[in-house]
NUVOGU-492020 format. One line per 3 residues: number of its first residue (from 1); their letters; for each residue x, y, z of C-alpha. Coordinates in steps of 0.1 Angstrom, whole numbers, m for minus. Layout:
NUM> A> X,Y,Z  ...
***
This chain:
1> MQN> 120,m756,31  139,m732,7  175,m725,11
4> LGL> 182,m687,14  219,m688,19  226,m669,m12
7> CTD> 203,m640,m1  234,m621,12  261,m599,m2
10> LYE> 293,m613,m13  314,m596,12  295,m611,41
13> LTM> 311,m645,30  346,m632,22  347,m617,57
16> AQS> 333,m649,73  360,m670,56  388,m647,66
19> YLE> 374,m646,102  376,m684,103  411,m685,88
22> HNK> 424,m660,115  405,m675,143  382,m646,148
25> IGN> 353,m666,160  347,m651,194  313,m639,206
28> AVF> 301,m609,187  271,m585,189  257,m566,160
31> SLF> 230,m539,163  205,m528,138  195,m492,141
34> VRK> 186,m461,122  211,m433,125  188,m404,119
37> LPP> 151,m400,111  142,m387,77  131,m351,77
40> QRN> 95,m362,70  93,m385,100  88,m379,137
43> FLV> 89,m415,146  92,m450,132  72,m482,137
46> ACG> 93,m513,144  81,m539,120  94,m570,101
49> LET> 107,m591,131  84,m621,125  94,m621,88
52> LLE> 131,m620,98  128,m650,121  111,m670,93
55> LIE> 138,m661,70  165,m671,94  150,m704,97
58> DFR> 155,m710,59  188,m693,58  209,m725,48
61> FGD> 233,m735,21  222,m766,2  239,m784,m27
64> EEL> 229,m759,m54  240,m729,m33  274,m745,m25
67> KYL> 279,m755,m61  274,m719,m72  298,m706,m45
70> KSL> 324,m732,m54  321,m720,m92  332,m685,m82
73> GRF> 367,m698,m74  368,m675,m42  361,m700,m14
76> SDS> 381,m726,2  368,m762,6  369,m758,44
79> FLE> 348,m727,43  322,m743,20  321,m772,45
82> YLS> 315,m746,73  286,m732,51  271,m766,45
85> EYE> 264,m769,82  253,m733,88  224,m728,111
88> FRG> 219,m698,133  225,m708,169  229,m675,185
91> NLY> 207,m650,205  186,m623,190  172,m594,209
94> AIP> 146,m569,194  121,m542,202  88,m560,196
97> EGR> 69,m553,163  44,m525,166  65,m504,190
100> VVF> 72,m467,183  110,m462,179  135,m435,173
103> QNE> 169,m428,160  199,m447,175  177,m472,191
106> PIV> 185,m508,186  156,m523,167  173,m558,164
109> QVE> 206,m570,181  222,m603,170  247,m622,191
112> GSL> 267,m653,183  300,m663,169  315,m636,147
115> PEV> 313,m655,113  278,m666,121  263,m632,129
118> QIL> 283,m613,101  268,m636,76  232,m625,85
121> ETL> 237,m588,80  221,m584,46  191,m605,56
124> VIN> 185,m587,89  186,m552,72  164,m563,42
127> AVH> 137,m579,62  134,m552,88  141,m521,67
130> LQT> 113,m527,42  84,m532,66  96,m505,89
133> VIA> 97,m481,62  62,m489,51  46,m492,85
136> SKA> 62,m458,94  46,m443,62  12,m459,66
139> VRS> 7,m449,102  9,m413,92  m23,m418,71
142> FVV> m39,m436,101  m31,m408,126  m47,m381,105
145> SRG> m76,m403,93  m98,m392,122  m114,m427,124
148> RSL> m119,m432,85  m112,m465,70  m80,m470,51
151> VDF> m73,m498,26  m41,m507,9  m45,m502,m28
154> GFR> m8,m502,m37  1,m537,m47  4,m531,m85
157> RAH> 29,m502,m79  49,m520,m52  86,m527,m60
160> GLE> 81,m563,m67  55,m589,m55  71,m598,m22
163> AGI> 74,m561,m15  38,m556,m21  28,m586,1
166> YAA> 49,m575,31  38,m539,27  2,m550,31
169> RAS> 12,m567,64  30,m536,75  0,m513,66
172> YIA> m24,m535,86  m2,m533,116  m3,m495,111
175> GFA> m40,m493,113  m53,m500,79  m86,m518,76
178> GTS> m74,m542,49  m58,m547,15  m67,m554,m21
181> NLE> m39,m579,m21  m52,m614,m22  m20,m632,m13
184> AGR> m14,m609,17  m49,m616,27  m43,m654,25
187> RFS> m9,m653,41  m16,m630,70  m54,m634,74
190> IPV> m59,m596,65  m93,m585,54  m95,m580,16
193> FGT> m114,m553,m4  m121,m544,m40  m148,m539,m65
196> VAH> m142,m528,m102  m119,m508,m124  m129,m482,m150
199> SYI> m124,m509,m177  m155,m526,m163  m176,m495,m166
202> MVF> m163,m489,m203  m172,m525,m214  m210,m517,m210
205> DKE> m229,m494,m235  m243,m474,m206  m229,m465,m173
208> EEA> m260,m475,m154  m259,m508,m170  m225,m515,m155
211> FKA> m236,m503,m120  m266,m526,m122  m247,m556,m134
214> FAE> m221,m554,m108  m248,m550,m81  m265,m581,m94
217> SFP> m233,m600,m91  m222,m587,m57  m252,m571,m40
220> QNA> m233,m570,m5  m204,m553,m21  m221,m528,m46
223> VFL> m196,m499,m47  m201,m478,m79  m170,m461,m94
226> LDT> m184,m427,m104  m157,m409,m124  m153,m429,m156
229> YDT> m172,m401,m174  m192,m375,m156  m190,m379,m117
232> IDA> m221,m359,m109  m242,m375,m136  m230,m409,m123
235> ARK> m241,m400,m88  m276,m391,m101  m278,m424,m119
238> TVE> m269,m441,m87  m298,m425,m70  m322,m436,m97
241> LAK> m309,m471,m96  m314,m472,m59  m351,m460,m64
244> KGV> m356,m491,m85  m343,m515,m58  m307,m518,m70
247> PVV> m286,m523,m39  m260,m495,m33  m233,m498,m5
250> GVR> m209,m471,m16  m194,m449,m44  m159,m444,m52
253> LDS> m142,m413,m66  m108,m417,m82  m101,m384,m98
256> GDI> m110,m347,m102  m114,m320,m77  m122,m343,m46
259> ESL> m132,m315,m23  m160,m302,m45  m170,m335,m59
262> SRE> m172,m352,m26  m195,m325,m13  m218,m325,m44
265> VRR> m221,m363,m45  m229,m364,m8  m257,m337,m14
268> ILD> m271,m358,m42  m270,m391,m23  m285,m375,7
271> KGG> m313,m358,m12  m320,m391,m29  m324,m409,4
274> LKD> m290,m425,3  m275,m411,35  m261,m444,45
277> VRI> m241,m449,12  m204,m444,18  m181,m421,m2
280> IVS> m147,m438,m8  m118,m419,m23  m88,m433,m40
283> GGV> m61,m421,m67  m32,m402,m54  m41,m405,m18
286> DEY> m15,m400,10  m15,m385,45  m11,m349,32
289> RIE> m43,m352,9  m62,m370,38  m53,m342,62
292> EWL> m62,m315,37  m97,m330,27  m106,m339,63
295> SKG> m96,m305,76  m118,m289,52  m147,m310,63
298> CPI> m150,m331,31  m176,m359,36  m153,m389,29
301> DAF> m158,m422,47  m130,m442,36  m97,m440,15
304> GVG> m79,m463,m8  m42,m455,m3  m18,m467,m30
307> TKF> 13,m456,m48  28,m431,m24  23,m451,6
310> ITS> 36,m485,m8  67,m468,m22  70,m444,9
313> ADA> 74,m417,m17  86,m389,5  110,m409,25
316> PYL> 117,m443,5  146,m455,26  160,m452,62
319> DMA> 196,m447,72  196,m481,87  227,m499,97
322> YKL> 240,m532,111  271,m525,131  295,m544,153
325> VEY> 292,m531,189  308,m557,209  335,m585,204
328> EGK> 346,m609,230  332,m586,257  351,m555,245
331> PKV> 334,m524,232  336,m517,194  329,m482,181
334> KTS> 329,m467,147  340,m430,148  335,m420,111
337> PGK> 319,m385,109  282,m388,107  283,m426,111
340> ATF> 294,m430,147  281,m460,166  277,m468,203
343> PFK> 294,m497,220  279,m528,237  245,m546,235
346> RQV> 218,m521,245  185,m516,262  161,m488,255
349> CRF> 142,m473,284  111,m453,279  99,m427,303
352> YRD> 65,m412,305  49,m382,321  11,m384,328
355> GVM> 10,m415,305  25,m397,275  60,m405,262
358> EHD> 86,m380,276  120,m393,264  140,m426,259
361> EVV> 173,m436,273  196,m461,255  218,m479,281
364> VYG> 241,m509,282  220,m540,284  218,m554,318
367> EES> 226,m522,337  202,m510,364  179,m486,349
370> EGE> 145,m470,353  117,m467,328  100,m492,305
373> RLV> 124,m517,290  116,m521,253  142,m546,242
376> KKV> 133,m583,246  152,m615,241  136,m632,212
379> LEG> 160,m661,204  183,m679,226  206,m706,211
382> GRL> 187,m700,178  154,m710,193  122,m689,202
385> VDK> 122,m677,239  84,m670,238  55,m675,213
388> LPS> 54,m645,190  23,m623,191  m3,m625,165
391> LEE> m7,m599,139  m38,m585,157  m18,m583,189
394> VRE> 10,m565,172  m16,m541,157  m30,m534,193
397> TLL> 5,m528,204  10,m500,180  m25,m485,187
400> ADL> m15,m484,224  17,m467,216  0,m441,195
403> DRL> m22,m434,225  10,m425,245  26,m406,218
406> PDR> 28,m368,222  3,m350,199  32,m330,183
409> LKS> 47,m363,170  15,m372,153  15,m341,133
412> LDK> 27,m341,97  49,m311,108  84,m319,119
415> SEY> 90,m323,157  117,m339,178  118,m365,205
418> EVI> 146,m368,230  167,m400,229  196,m399,254
421> IK> 225,m423,249  242,m432,280
***
């Protein structure tokens, strides 16, 4: 077990020490929510809860961590002793992973002694923010893909190795077929995909030699990258190789005028008897390009989605906050302009009309209310209340929510959904 106690911000610990010194150790509730959706988002996908719970288990202060904190000369011996015994023993409430969520809805709520839950702030935001950002971006490609396969090709452009690994997890939840990321494949049992880069083609004296060599090495995965030199000429070479018995599963286009190239490559393949060979497109792919190409009828079977998705390029962050909403049973409210909060632990009730989401109501937890209750108790006394769903089950949860989502919210155009705070 690794000790993650230092994976927090300094002020979390300075506040915690002062709380203890002034006997502010009563029961507190902190709520994690997004104040306002980005202009490019109609909804979000709750993601990262399982990762957060794993991190909380490892959130401890061992000898090395305590030695470093002592060296700062800021903390008392009694506080360092408190940290040496730190273990989260409180309650955690959350909207399950894979559920569609909106602004001002409590994605995670943490309850326990004030110092204990204050210290977790940075960890909670960090774990949930990244995967919620990425899943909410990835699902946009999924909802406009019209059944085409999507593969995460973004690992090399992710903001760090762990970010790339968790992004692959988030994208799989959001409907992607798999990832090129082997560590994510191993860690989360996600299907992995990949063939060759342009460098492989360039190593051989002739392009067709590269195609043939790869097909000999991996006959079940013979996808030829066509655009190293002349895409149309490479498509013709693919047909000639197939006539000689070389296996061909698919071809990939990574640059150029995808609309015209995909049509011409499809024509060449079909004329050569390769109607079952798939066309895969990568390179600068995002939901806007997918929607554009498919709306024009481009014969594309699958997409490799990379940089713009894994960095959530059009909305790289959420206005996500972790705020105190209750202390010793009393409501706590922040009234800063543009950053107001709502008091007490909360429940989200979702209402449907003819099986389609109509509006949400955010009410005080435990009050009588109608609608589907989204918030579940996940930890009690620091221990799991129920077994967590598998990744496949989380994925199915999102697919079910997408079926109930109004069509206007699936559009890439901006549309609003009503969230009533009571």
